[in-house]
Phi, psi and omega in degrees: 000144177296146170066022173289120181263146177282152173094359179240142180291158174296149180230165180282108185286355177271353182266119181268155176226144175254132182231165174258111184298338182277342179244343177274111186296346181286337190295313182297317179298319178297313179299318183296329184260345183281127185293341182259006179285155180228178179299336182285346176273348191284158178293335176298312177297314183295320182290322177297319177299315182293314184293323184278315190246351184076013179289127183272120180280145175208165178212145177253138184211159171264002180276125183284160175303145178093342178249174181288150174285133179240350178198169177172147171238116179278147174224163164239136175274120181248127177238119183224133176286349180263311186250001175093179179264138183202167175247130179232137178233084001225156180302138175064004175278144175287329179200155177207090186295130170299131185260079183203153174284157182307320183289345178268337190294324182301315180294317182294318180291321179299314179294322180297317179293317179296320177297321177300319179290315182299317184273001180056043173288148179293322175192168168235153184227137172248142179235065183290155175278320179206113186197136174292161182302117182289144177296135178091349180245156179238153177297133181242319181214153176232144179220168169260138178238139182233142175217151182240123179285124182260008179292322177298164179295162179300321179295319179297318179295318180299320181291339178276349175294144181301129187299323183261320186281336182239301184298315180295324179287330174296318177292325177296318179302323179292317180295324181283353179076026178296136175249157180228155176217144179227156181149205179221028181292162176299323180295318179294318179296322177297314181295315178301313185293322176301315179294322178298316179299314181297320182290317180298322180295320177300326182271004178073036183226144172283151176280152168294154185296149179304328179302324178299313181292323179295315179294321180298312179299318183291316186282341178282352169053056177087001182258012175244144180223130172257129176241133182231134174257135183241141169251102193070237178263359189262124176290132182241341180203151179202149175223153176238124179238156180233146184239137173214120181054242185259018183236132169261129183245119172281124184244316184222151177204161178199155180202165171269122188302322183288347181254003182300332181293344182283344176089021183297313181297309176304321178298316182294319179292323178294319176296324176297317179297315180300314181295317179298317177298316180299330181267005176079021178285161188244344182209144170250112179276116183262005172078189184261164167210158179297149181302325183274357180272071185294328181299313181291319179299318181292320177302316181294322178288331173295338175279356181097008184282152175264146181253152169213160177266135175242149185235131174266153181232149180225156166230132007271335180196167177293136178287146180294144177238151181219201182284354185299325179295320179295319179295317180300319180300320178294322179293312183299325183291347181252354185288144169299150187302317180300319180290322179298317179293322176298319178300320178296319180296330181273313192288325188287350169287345187244342188240020180296000000 
């Protein structure tokens, strides 16, 4: 079994324990050494969720107190007077792989379901990156996930970029005189958030509150980067990435639609790839997208990324969906920006 440490007695792997990842000092060490961990398992992500939305982090493990952590599934407890109480692994994450061996999963899932029943949660949800259908859970949602292998040379990666949709636009950005800046300053956060609000409105969605992005940048402790492309003094495109071990994760982005022809987004992604290569990273995680969002999927594949399907699972069953989401999107796309931002501050406490 992975991570068996010497000097500790054997323990009953069928006995589960619940821990707080933010106060249990073993969690960070466990995440740092587990090969399947991602930025979404880190205390930075969990603490930002707690500070912004009040979601309480917890994790189930078969490792007893006093010994090293050898497995775990993190959850957040969400309590909403609108959508009910539930367990999510994890809110707003594109994926959150259960960190356990197959022989441990049966016990962890059984306890998770029993805890859901004991605490009268409406449901629990898992968001694995790659996982067989867990016993007792049903498929709830499917998405496309894209990742870019950074092992090839920079020249090889560049040649795999789509010649007209990416490489030509990178050269266009240079001809147009686009400048870029990266970091986590308040000015960059302001520019990023403005572009994020405009983009979400086009898509018929409210933006997450600015406080979420500020907390995320602060809690990632130097592992978050905002990149902004400017045409003159005007921001035209921006992305926010997060780093964990050898992986750079693209999480959020925004742009002005009328300026997309300038090539700001392709330029920012190429600079992200260059920086990741220079720092010895091995993968660019480009996140999930809806199955029907072919435009975003194609853009990621034009960057040279490979696609796979990921499946989320729920207990006891997928909640019913109706036309209400389509109607809401039409409403959000027409709201004035101040009201749209207010809607985001209210809604994301309930729909994570």
